N, CA, C and O atoms as a GROMACS GRO file, in nm:
protein
  356
    1MET      N    1   2.943  -7.861  -1.853
    1MET     CA    2   2.931  -7.718  -1.842
    1MET      C    3   2.892  -7.685  -1.698
    1MET      O    4   2.798  -7.743  -1.644
    2LYS      N    5   2.965  -7.593  -1.637
    2LYS     CA    6   2.936  -7.552  -1.499
    2LYS      C    7   2.868  -7.415  -1.502
    2LYS      O    8   2.925  -7.317  -1.551
    3ILE      N    9   2.746  -7.410  -1.449
    3ILE     CA   10   2.668  -7.287  -1.446
    3ILE      C   11   2.637  -7.250  -1.302
    3ILE      O   12   2.593  -7.334  -1.223
    4ILE      N   13   2.662  -7.124  -1.267
    4ILE     CA   14   2.629  -7.073  -1.134
    4ILE      C   15   2.546  -6.947  -1.151
    4ILE      O   16   2.583  -6.857  -1.226
    5VAL      N   17   2.433  -6.942  -1.081
    5VAL     CA   18   2.348  -6.823  -1.082
    5VAL      C   19   2.368  -6.751  -0.949
    5VAL      O   20   2.336  -6.804  -0.843
    6TYR      N   21   2.423  -6.630  -0.956
    6TYR     CA   22   2.440  -6.546  -0.838
    6TYR      C   23   2.324  -6.447  -0.836
    6TYR      O   24   2.314  -6.361  -0.924
    7GLY      N   25   2.238  -6.460  -0.737
    7GLY     CA   26   2.121  -6.373  -0.734
    7GLY      C   27   2.070  -6.352  -0.593
    7GLY      O   28   2.138  -6.380  -0.494
    8LYS      N   29   1.946  -6.301  -0.586
    8LYS     CA   30   1.878  -6.276  -0.458
    8LYS      C   31   1.749  -6.356  -0.456
    8LYS      O   32   1.687  -6.376  -0.560
    9PRO      N   33   1.708  -6.401  -0.338
    9PRO     CA   34   1.585  -6.482  -0.329
    9PRO      C   35   1.460  -6.410  -0.378
    9PRO      O   36   1.371  -6.474  -0.434
   10SER      N   37   1.450  -6.280  -0.358
   10SER     CA   38   1.329  -6.207  -0.394
   10SER      C   39   1.337  -6.141  -0.532
   10SER      O   40   1.255  -6.054  -0.563
   11CYS      N   41   1.432  -6.180  -0.613
   11CYS     CA   42   1.456  -6.117  -0.743
   11CYS      C   43   1.378  -6.190  -0.852
   11CYS      O   44   1.399  -6.310  -0.874
   12GLY      N   45   1.290  -6.119  -0.920
   12GLY     CA   46   1.211  -6.177  -1.028
   12GLY      C   47   1.296  -6.225  -1.145
   12GLY      O   48   1.270  -6.332  -1.200
   13LEU      N   49   1.396  -6.146  -1.184
   13LEU     CA   50   1.484  -6.188  -1.293
   13LEU      C   51   1.567  -6.310  -1.255
   13LEU      O   52   1.596  -6.395  -1.340
   14CYS      N   53   1.606  -6.318  -1.129
   14CYS     CA   54   1.683  -6.435  -1.082
   14CYS      C   55   1.597  -6.561  -1.093
   14CYS      O   56   1.643  -6.665  -1.140
   15SER      N   57   1.472  -6.550  -1.050
   15SER     CA   58   1.379  -6.663  -1.061
   15SER      C   59   1.355  -6.701  -1.206
   15SER      O   60   1.350  -6.819  -1.240
   16ALA      N   61   1.339  -6.601  -1.292
   16ALA     CA   62   1.318  -6.626  -1.434
   16ALA      C   63   1.438  -6.697  -1.496
   16ALA      O   64   1.421  -6.789  -1.576
   17ALA      N   65   1.558  -6.655  -1.459
   17ALA     CA   66   1.679  -6.717  -1.513
   17ALA      C   67   1.686  -6.864  -1.472
   17ALA      O   68   1.718  -6.950  -1.553
   18LYS      N   69   1.657  -6.892  -1.346
   18LYS     CA   70   1.662  -7.030  -1.298
   18LYS      C   71   1.556  -7.116  -1.364
   18LYS      O   72   1.582  -7.232  -1.398
   19GLU      N   73   1.438  -7.062  -1.383
   19GLU     CA   74   1.331  -7.136  -1.452
   19GLU      C   75   1.370  -7.165  -1.596
   19GLU      O   76   1.346  -7.275  -1.647
   20LYS      N   77   1.430  -7.067  -1.662
   20LYS     CA   78   1.472  -7.084  -1.801
   20LYS      C   79   1.578  -7.194  -1.811
   20LYS      O   80   1.573  -7.278  -1.900
   21LEU      N   81   1.674  -7.192  -1.720
   21LEU     CA   82   1.778  -7.295  -1.719
   21LEU      C   83   1.719  -7.434  -1.697
   21LEU      O   84   1.761  -7.531  -1.760
   22LYS      N   85   1.622  -7.442  -1.608
   22LYS     CA   86   1.554  -7.570  -1.584
   22LYS      C   87   1.483  -7.619  -1.710
   22LYS      O   88   1.494  -7.736  -1.746
   23ARG      N   89   1.410  -7.528  -1.777
   23ARG     CA   90   1.340  -7.565  -1.901
   23ARG      C   91   1.437  -7.608  -2.011
   23ARG      O   92   1.403  -7.690  -2.096
   24MET      N   93   1.557  -7.553  -2.007
   24MET     CA   94   1.659  -7.591  -2.105
   24MET      C   95   1.727  -7.723  -2.068
   24MET      O   96   1.807  -7.776  -2.144
   25GLY      N   97   1.692  -7.775  -1.950
   25GLY     CA   98   1.751  -7.901  -1.905
   25GLY      C   99   1.894  -7.888  -1.855
   25GLY      O  100   1.970  -7.985  -1.858
   26LEU      N  101   1.931  -7.768  -1.810
   26LEU     CA  102   2.067  -7.744  -1.764
   26LEU      C  103   2.073  -7.741  -1.612
   26LEU      O  104   1.990  -7.678  -1.546
   27GLU      N  105   2.172  -7.808  -1.557
   27GLU     CA  106   2.194  -7.805  -1.412
   27GLU      C  107   2.274  -7.681  -1.377
   27GLU      O  108   2.356  -7.634  -1.456
   28PHE      N  109   2.249  -7.627  -1.258
   28PHE     CA  110   2.318  -7.506  -1.214
   28PHE      C  111   2.323  -7.502  -1.063
   28PHE      O  112   2.244  -7.566  -0.994
   29GLU      N  113   2.418  -7.423  -1.013
   29GLU     CA  114   2.425  -7.394  -0.870
   29GLU      C  115   2.358  -7.260  -0.848
   29GLU      O  116   2.366  -7.171  -0.933
   30ASP      N  117   2.294  -7.244  -0.735
   30ASP     CA  118   2.227  -7.121  -0.698
   30ASP      C  119   2.300  -7.062  -0.579
   30ASP      O  120   2.304  -7.124  -0.473
   31LYS      N  121   2.357  -6.942  -0.593
   31LYS     CA  122   2.432  -6.880  -0.484
   31LYS      C  123   2.381  -6.738  -0.459
   31LYS      O  124   2.340  -6.668  -0.551
   32GLU      N  125   2.386  -6.699  -0.334
   32GLU     CA  126   2.343  -6.566  -0.290
   32GLU      C  127   2.449  -6.463  -0.330
   32GLU      O  128   2.563  -6.473  -0.286
   33ILE      N  129   2.412  -6.367  -0.412
   33ILE     CA  130   2.510  -6.270  -0.465
   33ILE      C  131   2.573  -6.185  -0.355
   33ILE      O  132   2.690  -6.150  -0.365
   34GLU      N  133   2.497  -6.153  -0.251
   34GLU     CA  134   2.552  -6.068  -0.145
   34GLU      C  135   2.668  -6.134  -0.072
   34GLU      O  136   2.752  -6.065  -0.014
   35SER      N  137   2.673  -6.267  -0.073
   35SER     CA  138   2.784  -6.338  -0.010
   35SER      C  139   2.914  -6.316  -0.087
   35SER      O  140   3.023  -6.336  -0.032
   36TYR      N  141   2.904  -6.274  -0.212
   36TYR     CA  142   3.021  -6.254  -0.297
   36TYR      C  143   3.049  -6.108  -0.328
   36TYR      O  144   3.154  -6.076  -0.384
   37THR      N  145   2.958  -6.018  -0.292
   37THR     CA  146   2.978  -5.876  -0.324
   37THR      C  147   2.992  -5.789  -0.200
   37THR      O  148   2.988  -5.666  -0.209
   38THR      N  149   3.009  -5.851  -0.084
   38THR     CA  150   3.037  -5.777   0.038
   38THR      C  151   3.169  -5.829   0.096
   38THR      O  152   3.198  -5.948   0.086
   39PRO      N  153   3.248  -5.740   0.156
   39PRO     CA  154   3.377  -5.783   0.211
   39PRO      C  155   3.361  -5.892   0.316
   39PRO      O  156   3.273  -5.886   0.402
   40HIS      N  157   3.448  -5.993   0.308
   40HIS     CA  158   3.447  -6.102   0.404
   40HIS      C  159   3.581  -6.174   0.400
   40HIS      O  160   3.658  -6.158   0.306
   41LYS      N  161   3.606  -6.251   0.501
   41LYS     CA  162   3.730  -6.328   0.508
   41LYS      C  163   3.731  -6.433   0.397
   41LYS      O  164   3.632  -6.503   0.376
   42GLY      N  165   3.842  -6.442   0.327
   42GLY     CA  166   3.856  -6.540   0.222
   42GLY      C  167   3.810  -6.494   0.085
   42GLY      O  168   3.801  -6.576  -0.007
   43TRP      N  169   3.779  -6.365   0.069
   43TRP     CA  170   3.727  -6.316  -0.058
   43TRP      C  171   3.823  -6.338  -0.174
   43TRP      O  172   3.781  -6.344  -0.290
   44GLU      N  173   3.954  -6.348  -0.144
   44GLU     CA  174   4.052  -6.367  -0.251
   44GLU      C  175   4.044  -6.507  -0.311
   44GLU      O  176   4.089  -6.529  -0.423
   45LYS      N  177   3.987  -6.602  -0.238
   45LYS     CA  178   3.992  -6.742  -0.279
   45LYS      C  179   3.858  -6.801  -0.318
   45LYS      O  180   3.854  -6.916  -0.364
   46ASP      N  181   3.749  -6.730  -0.302
   46ASP     CA  182   3.617  -6.792  -0.324
   46ASP      C  183   3.539  -6.734  -0.443
   46ASP      O  184   3.416  -6.738  -0.442
   47GLU      N  185   3.606  -6.683  -0.541
   47GLU     CA  186   3.544  -6.627  -0.662
   47GLU      C  187   3.485  -6.488  -0.643
   47GLU      O  188   3.429  -6.433  -0.738
   48SER      N  189   3.496  -6.431  -0.525
   48SER     CA  190   3.435  -6.301  -0.500
   48SER      C  191   3.490  -6.191  -0.590
   48SER      O  192   3.415  -6.103  -0.632
   49ILE      N  193   3.618  -6.195  -0.619
   49ILE     CA  194   3.676  -6.091  -0.704
   49ILE      C  195   3.610  -6.093  -0.842
   49ILE      O  196   3.574  -5.988  -0.895
   50GLU      N  197   3.595  -6.212  -0.899
   50GLU     CA  198   3.535  -6.224  -1.031
   50GLU      C  199   3.387  -6.186  -1.030
   50GLU      O  200   3.340  -6.117  -1.120
   51VAL      N  201   3.315  -6.231  -0.929
   51VAL     CA  202   3.172  -6.200  -0.920
   51VAL      C  203   3.152  -6.050  -0.900
   51VAL      O  204   3.066  -5.990  -0.963
   52MET      N  205   3.232  -5.990  -0.811
   52MET     CA  206   3.221  -5.847  -0.786
   52MET      C  207   3.251  -5.768  -0.912
   52MET      O  208   3.180  -5.672  -0.943
   53ALA      N  209   3.354  -5.806  -0.986
   53ALA     CA  210   3.388  -5.736  -1.110
   53ALA      C  211   3.273  -5.746  -1.210
   53ALA      O  212   3.235  -5.647  -1.272
   54ALA      N  213   3.218  -5.865  -1.227
   54ALA     CA  214   3.106  -5.884  -1.320
   54ALA      C  215   2.985  -5.803  -1.275
   54ALA      O  216   2.917  -5.741  -1.358
   55TYR      N  217   2.958  -5.802  -1.146
   55TYR     CA  218   2.844  -5.728  -1.089
   55TYR      C  219   2.859  -5.578  -1.118
   55TYR      O  220   2.764  -5.513  -1.159
   56LEU      N  221   2.979  -5.525  -1.096
   56LEU     CA  222   3.002  -5.383  -1.119
   56LEU      C  223   2.997  -5.350  -1.268
   56LEU      O  224   2.945  -5.245  -1.306
   57LEU      N  225   3.050  -5.437  -1.352
   57LEU     CA  226   3.047  -5.413  -1.496
   57LEU      C  227   2.905  -5.419  -1.552
   57LEU      O  228   2.877  -5.358  -1.656
   58GLN      N  229   2.817  -5.491  -1.486
   58GLN     CA  230   2.677  -5.502  -1.530
   58GLN      C  231   2.590  -5.397  -1.460
   58GLN      O  232   2.469  -5.416  -1.448
   59ASP      N  233   2.651  -5.288  -1.414
   59ASP     CA  234   2.578  -5.179  -1.348
   59ASP      C  235   2.499  -5.224  -1.226
   59ASP      O  236   2.388  -5.177  -1.201
   60ARG      N  237   2.558  -5.317  -1.151
   60ARG     CA  238   2.501  -5.367  -1.025
   60ARG      C  239   2.364  -5.431  -1.042
   60ARG      O  240   2.276  -5.417  -0.957
   61THR      N  241   2.347  -5.498  -1.152
   61THR     CA  242   2.223  -5.572  -1.175
   61THR      C  243   2.247  -5.721  -1.147
   61THR      O  244   2.361  -5.768  -1.149
   62TYR      N  245   2.141  -5.791  -1.123
   62TYR     CA  246   2.151  -5.935  -1.105
   62TYR      C  247   2.031  -6.001  -1.170
   62TYR      O  248   1.928  -5.938  -1.191
   63PRO      N  249   2.045  -6.126  -1.200
   63PRO     CA  250   2.152  -6.216  -1.159
   63PRO      C  251   2.277  -6.201  -1.246
   63PRO      O  252   2.272  -6.152  -1.359
   64ILE      N  253   2.388  -6.244  -1.188
   64ILE     CA  254   2.512  -6.264  -1.262
   64ILE      C  255   2.519  -6.414  -1.283
   64ILE      O  256   2.501  -6.491  -1.188
   65ILE      N  257   2.545  -6.458  -1.404
   65ILE     CA  258   2.549  -6.601  -1.433
   65ILE      C  259   2.688  -6.636  -1.484
   65ILE      O  260   2.738  -6.578  -1.580
   66SER      N  261   2.749  -6.732  -1.416
   66SER     CA  262   2.880  -6.781  -1.455
   66SER      C  263   2.861  -6.909  -1.536
   66SER      O  264   2.793  -7.002  -1.492
   67ILE      N  265   2.922  -6.913  -1.654
   67ILE     CA  266   2.918  -7.031  -1.739
   67ILE      C  267   3.063  -7.068  -1.768
   67ILE      O  268   3.133  -6.999  -1.842
   68ASP      N  269   3.107  -7.177  -1.708
   68ASP     CA  270   3.246  -7.222  -1.723
   68ASP      C  271   3.346  -7.110  -1.697
   68ASP      O  272   3.444  -7.095  -1.769
   69GLY      N  273   3.320  -7.031  -1.592
   69GLY     CA  274   3.413  -6.926  -1.552
   69GLY      C  275   3.399  -6.794  -1.625
   69GLY      O  276   3.473  -6.700  -1.597
   70MET      N  277   3.304  -6.785  -1.719
   70MET     CA  278   3.277  -6.658  -1.787
   70MET      C  279   3.151  -6.599  -1.724
   70MET      O  280   3.057  -6.673  -1.693
   71TYR      N  281   3.149  -6.469  -1.703
   71TYR     CA  282   3.039  -6.405  -1.632
   71TYR      C  283   2.952  -6.322  -1.727
   71TYR      O  284   3.002  -6.249  -1.813
   72PHE      N  285   2.820  -6.338  -1.709
   72PHE     CA  286   2.722  -6.273  -1.796
   72PHE      C  287   2.607  -6.216  -1.713
   72PHE      O  288   2.582  -6.260  -1.601
   73ASN      N  289   2.538  -6.117  -1.771
   73ASN     CA  290   2.408  -6.081  -1.714
   73ASN      C  291   2.307  -6.182  -1.771
   73ASN      O  292   2.342  -6.263  -1.856
   74TYR      N  293   2.184  -6.176  -1.725
   74TYR     CA  294   2.083  -6.276  -1.764
   74TYR      C  295   2.062  -6.281  -1.916
   74TYR      O  296   2.072  -6.390  -1.973
   75PRO      N  297   2.033  -6.168  -1.984
   75PRO     CA  298   2.008  -6.178  -2.129
   75PRO      C  299   2.128  -6.233  -2.208
   75PRO      O  300   2.111  -6.316  -2.298
   76ASN      N  301   2.246  -6.188  -2.173
   76ASN     CA  302   2.364  -6.234  -2.246
   76ASN      C  303   2.398  -6.380  -2.216
   76ASN      O  304   2.451  -6.450  -2.302
   77ALA      N  305   2.368  -6.424  -2.097
   77ALA     CA  306   2.389  -6.566  -2.064
   77ALA      C  307   2.298  -6.654  -2.148
   77ALA      O  308   2.341  -6.757  -2.199
   78MET      N  309   2.173  -6.613  -2.164
   78MET     CA  310   2.079  -6.692  -2.245
   78MET      C  311   2.121  -6.694  -2.392
   78MET      O  312   2.111  -6.797  -2.458
   79LYS      N  313   2.167  -6.580  -2.443
   79LYS     CA  314   2.217  -6.575  -2.581
   79LYS      C  315   2.335  -6.669  -2.598
   79LYS      O  316   2.343  -6.743  -2.696
   80PHE      N  317   2.427  -6.665  -2.503
   80PHE     CA  318   2.545  -6.751  -2.510
   80PHE      C  319   2.506  -6.898  -2.507
   80PHE      O  320   2.557  -6.978  -2.586
   81LEU      N  321   2.416  -6.934  -2.417
   81LEU     CA  322   2.374  -7.074  -2.405
   81LEU      C  323   2.302  -7.123  -2.530
   81LEU      O  324   2.325  -7.235  -2.575
   82LYS      N  325   2.216  -7.041  -2.586
   82LYS     CA  326   2.145  -7.080  -2.708
   82LYS      C  327   2.244  -7.100  -2.823
   82LYS      O  328   2.234  -7.198  -2.898
   83LYS      N  329   2.338  -7.009  -2.837
   83LYS     CA  330   2.439  -7.021  -2.942
   83LYS      C  331   2.525  -7.146  -2.920
   83LYS      O  332   2.554  -7.219  -3.015
   84HIS      N  333   2.564  -7.169  -2.797
   84HIS     CA  334   2.648  -7.284  -2.762
   84HIS      C  335   2.574  -7.416  -2.791
   84HIS      O  336   2.634  -7.511  -2.841
   85ARG      N  337   2.446  -7.420  -2.760
   85ARG     CA  338   2.367  -7.541  -2.784
   85ARG      C  339   2.351  -7.568  -2.933
   85ARG      O  340   2.350  -7.684  -2.974
   86ARG      N  341   2.337  -7.464  -3.012
   86ARG     CA  342   2.324  -7.482  -3.158
   86ARG      C  343   2.453  -7.542  -3.215
   86ARG      O  344   2.448  -7.626  -3.305
   87LYS      N  345   2.567  -7.499  -3.164
   87LYS     CA  346   2.694  -7.551  -3.211
   87LYS      C  347   2.711  -7.699  -3.177
   87LYS      O  348   2.776  -7.772  -3.252
   88GLN      N  349   2.652  -7.742  -3.066
   88GLN     CA  350   2.665  -7.882  -3.024
   88GLN      C  351   2.579  -7.976  -3.106
   88GLN      O  352   2.608  -8.096  -3.111
   89LYS      N  353   2.475  -7.926  -3.171
   89LYS     CA  354   2.384  -8.012  -3.246
   89LYS      C  355   2.440  -8.052  -3.380
   89LYS      O  356   2.375  -8.124  -3.455
   0.00000   0.00000   0.00000
């Protein structure tokens, strides 16, 4: 399972999401959301379109969490992961 947390360094919810993932024993990548939600060269190829769409659909809240290419806000990501883990047991 590939998990990416797109957030900000000073964001309390971003820190909480990363701590929760660690407690769940899940590995994840930590990426700065502003690198994906501001125009830059190569935005078509580096997941920025998907991250920007998820960010806008979540009313510009963060973190945005990608799980195997699906994008969630923090509460919905945790619900998805808990449900997914129950199915694996």
